[in-house]
Chimera marker file (.cmm) of the C-alpha trace (Angstrom):
<marker_set name="trace">
<marker id="1" x="117.034" y="108.636" z="83.303" r="1" g="1" b="0" radius="0.5"/>
<marker id="2" x="117.877" y="111.952" z="85.173" r="1" g="1" b="0" radius="0.5"/>
<marker id="3" x="118.383" y="111.752" z="88.531" r="1" g="1" b="0" radius="0.5"/>
<marker id="4" x="115.342" y="113.941" z="90.523" r="1" g="1" b="0" radius="0.5"/>
<marker id="5" x="117.488" y="116.724" z="92.488" r="1" g="1" b="0" radius="0.5"/>
<marker id="6" x="114.647" y="118.499" z="93.717" r="1" g="1" b="0" radius="0.5"/>
<marker id="7" x="115.006" y="119.591" z="97.653" r="1" g="1" b="0" radius="0.5"/>
<marker id="8" x="112.697" y="117.134" z="99.988" r="1" g="1" b="0" radius="0.5"/>
<marker id="9" x="112.650" y="118.815" z="103.743" r="1" g="1" b="0" radius="0.5"/>
<marker id="10" x="111.439" y="116.812" z="106.587" r="1" g="1" b="0" radius="0.5"/>
<marker id="11" x="109.720" y="119.434" z="108.952" r="1" g="1" b="0" radius="0.5"/>
<marker id="12" x="107.217" y="118.847" z="112.110" r="1" g="1" b="0" radius="0.5"/>
<marker id="13" x="103.731" y="117.983" z="110.598" r="1" g="1" b="0" radius="0.5"/>
<marker id="14" x="101.058" y="121.029" z="111.303" r="1" g="1" b="0" radius="0.5"/>
<marker id="15" x="97.887" y="122.386" z="109.449" r="1" g="1" b="0" radius="0.5"/>
<marker id="16" x="98.857" y="122.459" z="105.911" r="1" g="1" b="0" radius="0.5"/>
<marker id="17" x="99.720" y="118.519" z="106.311" r="1" g="1" b="0" radius="0.5"/>
<marker id="18" x="96.351" y="117.180" z="107.654" r="1" g="1" b="0" radius="0.5"/>
<marker id="19" x="94.415" y="117.217" z="104.105" r="1" g="1" b="0" radius="0.5"/>
<marker id="20" x="96.884" y="114.954" z="102.997" r="1" g="1" b="0" radius="0.5"/>
<marker id="21" x="97.565" y="112.624" z="106.077" r="1" g="1" b="0" radius="0.5"/>
<marker id="22" x="94.042" y="112.209" z="105.875" r="1" g="1" b="0" radius="0.5"/>
<marker id="23" x="93.706" y="111.369" z="101.732" r="1" g="1" b="0" radius="0.5"/>
<marker id="24" x="96.327" y="109.031" z="102.967" r="1" g="1" b="0" radius="0.5"/>
<marker id="25" x="95.469" y="107.324" z="105.657" r="1" g="1" b="0" radius="0.5"/>
<marker id="26" x="91.710" y="106.334" z="103.845" r="1" g="1" b="0" radius="0.5"/>
<marker id="27" x="94.075" y="105.419" z="100.727" r="1" g="1" b="0" radius="0.5"/>
<marker id="28" x="95.412" y="103.125" z="103.346" r="1" g="1" b="0" radius="0.5"/>
<marker id="29" x="92.344" y="101.855" z="105.474" r="1" g="1" b="0" radius="0.5"/>
<marker id="30" x="92.186" y="98.290" z="106.249" r="1" g="1" b="0" radius="0.5"/>
<marker id="31" x="89.501" y="96.562" z="103.839" r="1" g="1" b="0" radius="0.5"/>
<marker id="32" x="89.238" y="92.931" z="105.709" r="1" g="1" b="0" radius="0.5"/>
<marker id="33" x="87.161" y="91.556" z="102.674" r="1" g="1" b="0" radius="0.5"/>
<marker id="34" x="90.585" y="91.915" z="100.783" r="1" g="1" b="0" radius="0.5"/>
<marker id="35" x="93.165" y="90.637" z="102.403" r="1" g="1" b="0" radius="0.5"/>
<marker id="36" x="95.594" y="90.115" z="99.656" r="1" g="1" b="0" radius="0.5"/>
<marker id="37" x="95.283" y="93.644" z="98.877" r="1" g="1" b="0" radius="0.5"/>
<marker id="38" x="96.130" y="94.499" z="102.214" r="1" g="1" b="0" radius="0.5"/>
<marker id="39" x="98.851" y="92.288" z="102.623" r="1" g="1" b="0" radius="0.5"/>
<marker id="40" x="101.056" y="93.272" z="99.801" r="1" g="1" b="0" radius="0.5"/>
<marker id="41" x="99.537" y="97.620" z="99.931" r="1" g="1" b="0" radius="0.5"/>
<marker id="42" x="99.724" y="98.256" z="103.741" r="1" g="1" b="0" radius="0.5"/>
<marker id="43" x="97.020" y="99.395" z="105.505" r="1" g="1" b="0" radius="0.5"/>
<marker id="44" x="96.185" y="101.712" z="108.405" r="1" g="1" b="0" radius="0.5"/>
<marker id="45" x="93.476" y="100.785" z="111.018" r="1" g="1" b="0" radius="0.5"/>
<marker id="46" x="93.073" y="103.564" z="113.581" r="1" g="1" b="0" radius="0.5"/>
<marker id="47" x="90.097" y="105.158" z="111.683" r="1" g="1" b="0" radius="0.5"/>
<marker id="48" x="90.818" y="108.383" z="112.659" r="1" g="1" b="0" radius="0.5"/>
<marker id="49" x="89.011" y="111.363" z="111.602" r="1" g="1" b="0" radius="0.5"/>
<marker id="50" x="90.647" y="115.031" z="110.785" r="1" g="1" b="0" radius="0.5"/>
<marker id="51" x="89.725" y="116.227" z="114.223" r="1" g="1" b="0" radius="0.5"/>
<marker id="52" x="92.266" y="113.396" z="115.582" r="1" g="1" b="0" radius="0.5"/>
<marker id="53" x="94.576" y="114.495" z="113.723" r="1" g="1" b="0" radius="0.5"/>
<marker id="54" x="94.487" y="117.643" z="114.193" r="1" g="1" b="0" radius="0.5"/>
<marker id="55" x="94.509" y="116.887" z="117.923" r="1" g="1" b="0" radius="0.5"/>
<marker id="56" x="97.799" y="114.716" z="116.937" r="1" g="1" b="0" radius="0.5"/>
<marker id="57" x="99.521" y="117.824" z="116.236" r="1" g="1" b="0" radius="0.5"/>
<marker id="58" x="99.433" y="119.363" z="119.424" r="1" g="1" b="0" radius="0.5"/>
<marker id="59" x="99.823" y="115.883" z="121.323" r="1" g="1" b="0" radius="0.5"/>
<marker id="60" x="102.041" y="113.306" z="119.470" r="1" g="1" b="0" radius="0.5"/>
<marker id="61" x="106.103" y="113.757" z="119.726" r="1" g="1" b="0" radius="0.5"/>
<marker id="62" x="106.596" y="112.646" z="116.175" r="1" g="1" b="0" radius="0.5"/>
<marker id="63" x="104.581" y="113.760" z="113.986" r="1" g="1" b="0" radius="0.5"/>
<marker id="64" x="106.340" y="114.582" z="110.845" r="1" g="1" b="0" radius="0.5"/>
<marker id="65" x="105.498" y="115.858" z="107.073" r="1" g="1" b="0" radius="0.5"/>
<marker id="66" x="107.763" y="116.636" z="104.239" r="1" g="1" b="0" radius="0.5"/>
<marker id="67" x="107.892" y="119.536" z="102.030" r="1" g="1" b="0" radius="0.5"/>
<marker id="68" x="109.089" y="118.690" z="98.591" r="1" g="1" b="0" radius="0.5"/>
<marker id="69" x="110.797" y="121.655" z="96.978" r="1" g="1" b="0" radius="0.5"/>
<marker id="70" x="108.323" y="124.467" z="94.887" r="1" g="1" b="0" radius="0.5"/>
<marker id="71" x="105.496" y="122.304" z="94.511" r="1" g="1" b="0" radius="0.5"/>
<marker id="72" x="104.413" y="121.894" z="98.036" r="1" g="1" b="0" radius="0.5"/>
<marker id="73" x="104.009" y="118.259" z="98.312" r="1" g="1" b="0" radius="0.5"/>
<marker id="74" x="103.235" y="117.313" z="101.853" r="1" g="1" b="0" radius="0.5"/>
<marker id="75" x="102.458" y="114.150" z="103.179" r="1" g="1" b="0" radius="0.5"/>
<marker id="76" x="103.767" y="112.200" z="106.368" r="1" g="1" b="0" radius="0.5"/>
<marker id="77" x="106.349" y="109.503" z="106.355" r="1" g="1" b="0" radius="0.5"/>
<marker id="78" x="105.599" y="108.745" z="110.117" r="1" g="1" b="0" radius="0.5"/>
<marker id="79" x="102.952" y="109.589" z="112.347" r="1" g="1" b="0" radius="0.5"/>
<marker id="80" x="104.103" y="108.500" z="116.236" r="1" g="1" b="0" radius="0.5"/>
<marker id="81" x="102.612" y="108.547" z="119.858" r="1" g="1" b="0" radius="0.5"/>
<link id1="1" id2="2" r="1" g="1" b="0" radius="0.2"/>
<link id1="2" id2="3" r="1" g="1" b="0" radius="0.2"/>
<link id1="3" id2="4" r="1" g="1" b="0" radius="0.2"/>
<link id1="4" id2="5" r="1" g="1" b="0" radius="0.2"/>
<link id1="5" id2="6" r="1" g="1" b="0" radius="0.2"/>
<link id1="6" id2="7" r="1" g="1" b="0" radius="0.2"/>
<link id1="7" id2="8" r="1" g="1" b="0" radius="0.2"/>
<link id1="8" id2="9" r="1" g="1" b="0" radius="0.2"/>
<link id1="9" id2="10" r="1" g="1" b="0" radius="0.2"/>
<link id1="10" id2="11" r="1" g="1" b="0" radius="0.2"/>
<link id1="11" id2="12" r="1" g="1" b="0" radius="0.2"/>
<link id1="12" id2="13" r="1" g="1" b="0" radius="0.2"/>
<link id1="13" id2="14" r="1" g="1" b="0" radius="0.2"/>
<link id1="14" id2="15" r="1" g="1" b="0" radius="0.2"/>
<link id1="15" id2="16" r="1" g="1" b="0" radius="0.2"/>
<link id1="16" id2="17" r="1" g="1" b="0" radius="0.2"/>
<link id1="17" id2="18" r="1" g="1" b="0" radius="0.2"/>
<link id1="18" id2="19" r="1" g="1" b="0" radius="0.2"/>
<link id1="19" id2="20" r="1" g="1" b="0" radius="0.2"/>
<link id1="20" id2="21" r="1" g="1" b="0" radius="0.2"/>
<link id1="21" id2="22" r="1" g="1" b="0" radius="0.2"/>
<link id1="22" id2="23" r="1" g="1" b="0" radius="0.2"/>
<link id1="23" id2="24" r="1" g="1" b="0" radius="0.2"/>
<link id1="24" id2="25" r="1" g="1" b="0" radius="0.2"/>
<link id1="25" id2="26" r="1" g="1" b="0" radius="0.2"/>
<link id1="26" id2="27" r="1" g="1" b="0" radius="0.2"/>
<link id1="27" id2="28" r="1" g="1" b="0" radius="0.2"/>
<link id1="28" id2="29" r="1" g="1" b="0" radius="0.2"/>
<link id1="29" id2="30" r="1" g="1" b="0" radius="0.2"/>
<link id1="30" id2="31" r="1" g="1" b="0" radius="0.2"/>
<link id1="31" id2="32" r="1" g="1" b="0" radius="0.2"/>
<link id1="32" id2="33" r="1" g="1" b="0" radius="0.2"/>
<link id1="33" id2="34" r="1" g="1" b="0" radius="0.2"/>
<link id1="34" id2="35" r="1" g="1" b="0" radius="0.2"/>
<link id1="35" id2="36" r="1" g="1" b="0" radius="0.2"/>
<link id1="36" id2="37" r="1" g="1" b="0" radius="0.2"/>
<link id1="37" id2="38" r="1" g="1" b="0" radius="0.2"/>
<link id1="38" id2="39" r="1" g="1" b="0" radius="0.2"/>
<link id1="39" id2="40" r="1" g="1" b="0" radius="0.2"/>
<link id1="40" id2="41" r="1" g="1" b="0" radius="0.2"/>
<link id1="41" id2="42" r="1" g="1" b="0" radius="0.2"/>
<link id1="42" id2="43" r="1" g="1" b="0" radius="0.2"/>
<link id1="43" id2="44" r="1" g="1" b="0" radius="0.2"/>
<link id1="44" id2="45" r="1" g="1" b="0" radius="0.2"/>
<link id1="45" id2="46" r="1" g="1" b="0" radius="0.2"/>
<link id1="46" id2="47" r="1" g="1" b="0" radius="0.2"/>
<link id1="47" id2="48" r="1" g="1" b="0" radius="0.2"/>
<link id1="48" id2="49" r="1" g="1" b="0" radius="0.2"/>
<link id1="49" id2="50" r="1" g="1" b="0" radius="0.2"/>
<link id1="50" id2="51" r="1" g="1" b="0" radius="0.2"/>
<link id1="51" id2="52" r="1" g="1" b="0" radius="0.2"/>
<link id1="52" id2="53" r="1" g="1" b="0" radius="0.2"/>
<link id1="53" id2="54" r="1" g="1" b="0" radius="0.2"/>
<link id1="54" id2="55" r="1" g="1" b="0" radius="0.2"/>
<link id1="55" id2="56" r="1" g="1" b="0" radius="0.2"/>
<link id1="56" id2="57" r="1" g="1" b="0" radius="0.2"/>
<link id1="57" id2="58" r="1" g="1" b="0" radius="0.2"/>
<link id1="58" id2="59" r="1" g="1" b="0" radius="0.2"/>
<link id1="59" id2="60" r="1" g="1" b="0" radius="0.2"/>
<link id1="60" id2="61" r="1" g="1" b="0" radius="0.2"/>
<link id1="61" id2="62" r="1" g="1" b="0" radius="0.2"/>
<link id1="62" id2="63" r="1" g="1" b="0" radius="0.2"/>
<link id1="63" id2="64" r="1" g="1" b="0" radius="0.2"/>
<link id1="64" id2="65" r="1" g="1" b="0" radius="0.2"/>
<link id1="65" id2="66" r="1" g="1" b="0" radius="0.2"/>
<link id1="66" id2="67" r="1" g="1" b="0" radius="0.2"/>
<link id1="67" id2="68" r="1" g="1" b="0" radius="0.2"/>
<link id1="68" id2="69" r="1" g="1" b="0" radius="0.2"/>
<link id1="69" id2="70" r="1" g="1" b="0" radius="0.2"/>
<link id1="70" id2="71" r="1" g="1" b="0" radius="0.2"/>
<link id1="71" id2="72" r="1" g="1" b="0" radius="0.2"/>
<link id1="72" id2="73" r="1" g="1" b="0" radius="0.2"/>
<link id1="73" id2="74" r="1" g="1" b="0" radius="0.2"/>
<link id1="74" id2="75" r="1" g="1" b="0" radius="0.2"/>
<link id1="75" id2="76" r="1" g="1" b="0" radius="0.2"/>
<link id1="76" id2="77" r="1" g="1" b="0" radius="0.2"/>
<link id1="77" id2="78" r="1" g="1" b="0" radius="0.2"/>
<link id1="78" id2="79" r="1" g="1" b="0" radius="0.2"/>
<link id1="79" id2="80" r="1" g="1" b="0" radius="0.2"/>
<link id1="80" id2="81" r="1" g="1" b="0" radius="0.2"/>
</marker_set>
């Protein structure tokens, strides 16, 4: 098994990250009907929309994403007020 040596860079989130941010948030939305899955897989309760996250680009002190090499895979490891 080899080691993946592709560079991952942590960057200030921008408009290009938002589609992935929304998709990640949607995949982790709290489903009260399944507390076992929420406890196991994690969840978000903010229910932010694309426009909410767009506003956070301006107002959040810490809104970071990652750029992963040539693939350009981007998603936020952390969004903080």
